[in-house]
C-alpha positions in Angstrom: -66.5 -0.1 29.2 -68.9 -2.5 29.2 -66.2 -5.3 27.9 -63.9 -3.9 30.4 -66.2 -4.3 33.0 -66.9 -8.0 32.3 -63.0 -8.4 32.2 -62.9 -7.0 35.6 -65.5 -9.5 36.8 -63.7 -12.4 35.1 -60.6 -11.7 36.9 -62.4 -11.2 40.2 -64.1 -14.8 39.8 -60.6 -16.1 38.8 -59.0 -14.6 41.8 -62.0 -16.3 44.0 -61.5 -19.5 42.3 -57.8 -19.2 43.2 -58.5 -18.4 46.9 -61.0 -21.4 47.1 -58.2 -23.7 45.5 -55.7 -22.6 48.2 -58.8 -23.3 51.1 -59.3 -26.7 49.3 -55.5 -27.5 49.5 -55.3 -26.6 53.3 -58.4 -28.6 54.0 -56.6 -31.7 51.9 -53.6 -31.2 54.0 -55.5 -31.1 57.3 -57.5 -34.2 56.2 -54.2 -35.9 55.2 -52.8 -35.2 58.7 -55.8 -36.1 60.3 -56.0 -39.5 58.6 -52.2 -40.3 59.4 -52.6 -40.2 62.9 -55.6 -41.9 63.2 -58.6 -42.0 65.5 -56.7 -43.2 68.8 -53.8 -40.5 68.5 -54.0 -37.2 70.4 -54.9 -33.9 69.2 -51.9 -31.8 68.0 -53.6 -28.6 69.7 -55.6 -30.0 72.8 -53.5 -33.3 73.1 -56.7 -35.1 73.9 -57.5 -38.4 72.3 -59.6 -37.9 69.0 -62.0 -41.0 69.2 -65.4 -40.0 68.0 -64.0 -36.5 67.0 -61.9 -38.0 64.5 -65.2 -38.8 62.3 -66.4 -35.2 63.0 -63.5 -33.6 61.8 -63.2 -35.9 58.5 -67.3 -35.3 58.1 -66.5 -31.5 58.4 -63.4 -31.5 56.2 -65.6 -33.3 53.4 -68.6 -31.0 53.8 -66.1 -28.1 53.6 -64.1 -29.4 50.6 -67.6 -30.1 48.8 -68.7 -26.5 49.5 -65.8 -25.0 48.1 -66.1 -27.4 44.8 -69.6 -26.7 44.5 -68.4 -22.5 44.7 -65.6 -23.3 42.1 -68.0 -24.7 39.7 -70.7 -21.6 40.4 -67.8 -19.4 39.9 -66.6 -21.4 36.5 -70.1 -21.3 34.9 -70.4 -17.5 36.1 -67.0 -16.9 34.1 -68.1 -18.6 31.3 -71.6 -16.9 31.2 -69.6 -13.5 31.3 -67.2 -14.7 28.8 -69.9 -15.2 26.6 -71.6 -12.1 27.2 -68.5 -10.4 26.4 -67.7 -12.1 23.1 -71.2 -11.0 22.2 -69.9 -7.4 23.0 -66.9 -7.7 21.1 -68.7 -9.0 18.1 -71.0 -5.9 18.3 -68.0 -3.7 18.8 -66.2 -5.2 15.7 -69.4 -4.7 13.8 -69.9 -1.2 15.0 -66.5 -0.4 14.1 -67.0 -1.4 10.6 -70.0 0.4 10.4 -68.3 3.4 11.6 -65.4 2.8 9.3 -68.0 2.5 6.4 -70.0 5.6 7.3 -66.3 7.5 7.2 -65.9 6.8 3.8 -69.4 7.6 2.9 -68.9 11.1 4.7 -65.6 11.6 2.9 -67.4 10.8 -0.3 -70.2 12.9 0.4 -67.9 15.7 0.9 -66.2 15.3 -2.3 -69.7 14.9 -4.2 -70.7 18.4 -2.2 -67.4 20.1 -3.3 -68.2 19.0 -7.0 -71.6 20.1 -6.8 -70.2 23.6 -5.6 -67.7 24.0 -8.4 -70.5 22.9 -11.0 -72.2 25.5 -9.6 -70.0 27.8 -9.9 -69.3 27.4 -13.4 -73.0 27.4 -14.2 -73.5 30.6 -12.5 -70.4 31.9 -14.9 -71.9 30.5 -18.2 -75.2 32.1 -17.3 -73.6 35.4 -16.9 -71.5 34.7 -20.3 -75.1 33.8 -21.7 -76.5 37.1 -20.7 -73.5 39.0 -22.1 -73.6 37.3 -25.5 -77.4 37.9 -25.9 -76.8 41.5 -25.1 -74.0 41.7 -27.5 -76.3 39.7 -30.2 -79.4 42.3 -29.5 -76.8 45.1 -30.5 -75.8 43.4 -33.8 -77.6 44.9 -37.0 -79.1 42.4 -39.7 -76.6 41.7 -42.6 -78.0 41.8 -46.0 -76.1 39.1 -48.4 -74.7 41.0 -51.7 -73.8 38.5 -54.5 -71.3 41.1 -56.0 -69.1 41.9 -53.0 -69.3 37.8 -52.2 -67.9 37.3 -55.7 -65.2 40.2 -55.4 -64.0 38.7 -52.1 -63.5 35.3 -53.7 -61.5 36.7 -56.3 -59.5 38.5 -53.9 -59.2 35.4 -51.6 -58.2 33.4 -54.7 -55.7 36.1 -55.7 -54.2 36.3 -51.9 -53.9 32.8 -51.7 -51.9 32.5 -55.1 -49.6 34.9 -53.7 -49.6 32.9 -50.5 -48.3 30.0 -52.3 -45.8 31.7 -54.4 -44.7 33.2 -51.1 -44.3 29.8 -49.8 -42.5 28.4 -52.8 -39.9 31.2 -52.5 -39.5 30.3 -48.7 -39.0 26.7 -49.2 -36.4 27.7 -51.8 -34.5 30.2 -49.4 -34.8 27.2 -46.9 -33.1 25.0 -49.2 -30.3 27.6 -50.0 -30.0 28.2 -46.3 -29.4 24.4 -45.6 -26.9 24.3 -48.2 -25.1 27.3 -46.8 -25.2 25.5 -43.3 -23.9 22.3 -44.6 -21.1 23.8 -46.1 -20.7 26.0 -43.3 -20.3 23.1 -41.2 -17.9 21.4 -43.3 -15.6 24.4 -43.6 -16.2 24.6 -39.8 -15.1 20.8 -39.6 -12.1 21.5 -41.9 -10.7 24.4 -39.8 -11.0 22.3 -36.6 -9.1 19.6 -38.1 -6.5 22.0 -39.4 -6.2 23.5 -35.8 -6.0 20.2 -34.1 -2.8 19.4 -36.8 -1.5 22.7 -36.0 -1.6 21.9 -32.3 -0.4 18.4 -32.9 2.6 19.7 -34.9 3.5 22.2 -32.1 3.2 19.6 -29.4 5.8 17.4 -31.7 8.1 20.7 -32.1 8.2 20.7 -28.5 9.2 17.1 -27.9 11.7 17.4 -30.6 13.1 20.5 -28.9 13.0 18.3 -25.8 14.3 15.3 -27.3 17.2 17.7 -29.1 18.2 19.0 -25.4 18.0 15.5 -23.9 19.9 13.8 -26.7 22.8 16.5 -25.9 22.7 15.6 -22.5 22.8 11.9 -23.2 25.6 12.6 -25.9 27.7 14.4 -22.9 26.8 11.5 -20.6 27.7 9.0 -22.9 31.1 10.2 -23.4 31.6 10.4 -19.7 30.3 6.9 -19.5 32.5 5.7 -22.1 35.6 7.7 -20.1 34.6 6.1 -17.0 34.2 2.8 -18.5 37.6 2.8 -20.0 39.1 3.9 -16.6 37.1 1.2 -14.7 38.4 -1.5 -17.4 42.0 -0.4 -17.1 41.5 -0.7 -13.4 39.7 -3.9 -13.3 42.6 -5.2 -15.8 45.3 -3.7 -13.3 43.5 -5.3 -10.4 43.3 -8.6 -12.0 46.8 -8.6 -12.9 47.7 -8.1 -9.2 45.1 -10.8 -7.7 45.8 -13.5 -10.2 49.3 -14.3 -8.8 47.8 -14.4 -5.3 44.7 -16.7 -6.0 47.3 -19.1 -8.1 49.8 -19.0 -5.2 46.8 -20.0 -2.8 45.3 -22.5 -5.2 48.7 -24.1 -5.5 49.3 -24.5 -1.6 45.6 -26.2 -1.2 46.3 -27.9 -4.3 49.4 -29.6 -3.2 48.0 -30.2 0.4 44.9 -32.1 -1.2 46.7 -34.2 -3.6 49.7 -35.3 -1.2 52.4 -33.2 -3.0 51.5 -35.1 -6.6 50.7 -31.8 -7.9 52.7 -28.6 -6.4 51.2 -25.9 -8.4 48.1 -24.5 -9.9 48.1 -21.2 -12.3 45.7 -18.8 -13.8 46.3 -17.9 -17.1 45.0 -14.1 -18.6 41.4 -15.8 -19.0 41.7 -17.3 -15.8 41.6 -20.9 -17.1 43.3 -23.4 -14.7 46.6 -24.9 -15.6 48.0 -27.5 -13.6 51.8 -28.0 -13.4 53.1 -31.9 -14.0 56.7 -32.5 -13.9 57.5 -28.9 -14.8 55.1 -28.5 -17.4 51.7 -26.7 -17.5 48.5 -28.1 -18.7 45.1 -27.4 -19.2 42.5 -28.8 -16.3 40.7 -31.0 -19.1 43.7 -33.3 -19.1 43.2 -34.6 -16.0 40.7 -36.9 -14.4 36.9 -35.9 -13.4 37.9 -36.0 -9.6 41.4 -34.0 -10.2 39.3 -31.5 -12.2 36.9 -30.9 -9.2 39.6 -30.7 -6.4 41.3 -28.1 -8.6 38.2 -26.2 -8.6 37.8 -26.7 -5.0 41.1 -25.3 -4.5 40.3 -21.9 -6.6 37.0 -21.6 -4.6 38.8 -21.8 -1.4 41.4 -19.4 -2.6 38.9 -17.0 -3.5 37.1 -17.1 0.0 40.5 -16.9 1.7 41.7 -13.7 -0.4 37.9 -12.0 -0.1 38.4 -12.5 4.0 41.9 -11.1 3.9 41.0 -8.1 1.7 37.8 -7.7 4.0 39.8 -6.7 6.8 37.8 -9.3 8.8 36.5 -13.0 9.4 33.4 -14.3 7.4 30.9 -16.0 9.5 30.8 -19.1 7.4 31.6 -20.7 3.9 29.1 -23.5 2.3 30.5 -26.4 0.3 27.9 -28.4 -1.6 28.8 -31.9 -2.4 32.4 -31.6 -2.9 33.6 -35.3 -2.1 31.2 -37.2 -4.8 33.9 -37.6 -7.3 37.0 -38.0 -4.8 38.4 -41.4 -3.4 38.8 -41.9 0.3 42.3 -40.3 0.8 41.8 -37.2 -0.9 38.5 -37.1 1.4 40.7 -37.1 4.2 42.9 -34.6 2.8 40.1 -32.3 1.9 39.0 -32.6 5.4 42.5 -31.9 7.0 42.1 -28.7 4.6 39.0 -27.6 5.8 40.0 -28.1 9.6 43.0 -25.7 8.8 40.5 -22.8 7.2 38.4 -23.1 10.9 40.6 -20.4 12.1 39.5 -18.1 9.3 35.9 -19.5 9.0 33.7 -19.5 12.2 31.5 -22.0 10.4 32.0 -24.3 7.7 28.9 -26.2 6.2 29.4 -29.3 4.0 26.4 -30.7 2.4 26.9 -34.4 1.3 25.2 -37.7 0.9 28.3 -39.6 2.3 27.9 -41.2 5.5 31.6 -42.1 6.3 32.3 -38.3 6.6 29.8 -37.7 9.5 32.5 -39.0 12.0 34.9 -36.2 10.7 32.1 -33.8 11.9 31.5 -32.0 15.3 28.0 -31.5 14.5 25.5 -33.2 12.0 22.0 -32.4 10.9 20.3 -35.1 9.1 17.5 -34.2 6.8 14.9 -37.0 6.1 12.0 -37.1 3.6 8.8 -38.2 5.1 6.2 -40.2 3.3 3.3 -37.0 3.1 6.1 -34.8 1.2 7.3 -33.0 4.3 10.9 -33.2 5.6 12.2 -33.6 9.3 15.6 -32.8 10.8 17.5 -34.2 13.2 20.4 -32.9 15.2 23.5 -34.8 16.6 
């Protein structure tokens, strides 16, 4: 309570100092205004020339300022004195708190000691009661006389009983060993029984698996027989289908080949193994007889024929066809023939994509997409 009272006093003194500082600021402000207007100026209140009153006002302001500063110094000294007193009481409070904590510890220790003393006294009373009971029983006991003969008889009986005890222990150990042997044999037999039971279970599982496998084997045999029949039917159907489509492919390929070679070769034919045969002067020859450019051209004609047949059989128009590097082995005249043939296919294919590195062909294209590799490994696309 004393510390709180001193803190309140300090706050009060600080409030007074703050108020005095405000007064000093007001006096400084008034003093500055008077000094600015000078002694020949008119008073802002009564509109009279200040004259001698100017020095009087300045002196008054200085006296008030000095008084306020002295009061401030006095309050500061009082605050310092009060704070010293507050610090003193704070130190005393800490000392009292330490002492109180010490006394609380000592008080708890005292309670423990008192509890221990009570327990000891209680035990002591019980011992006293037990001692009285034993003293009474001791008084009731008669004096025993030592008889040597009885002692010897007892010793002999003890030795005899001890001998029997040892014999019994030996028998017990033997029986224990027999029991251990029996237990070991039983555990071995039990382990064998479990092993045989496990083998029986495994055999039952294998028998069940074999039954399932037998059932699945019969099913697979039936399925294999059915699939064999189906394979034979499909093979016959494929042979029949191939035998019907081969003349059509030969006809379409011959038409393309004749146009692309300007009538030099008018007929292409597919044998039973779908190998290309080219007719030259009425005789058929294998494709390997001709140059690389003519071989590539024949293969191109076959692919175009296949595309056309697929389009017709599908009952509609395919969106587009892509041809990759088909001009590499062809001379300029056959390139032109190929372009003409491809233009004739535009009615069947809405879009025809040609991938090539030959720059001369770009004049025959409607749209051109250039793909260039950049220095950083990426690619850029340009459309013309």
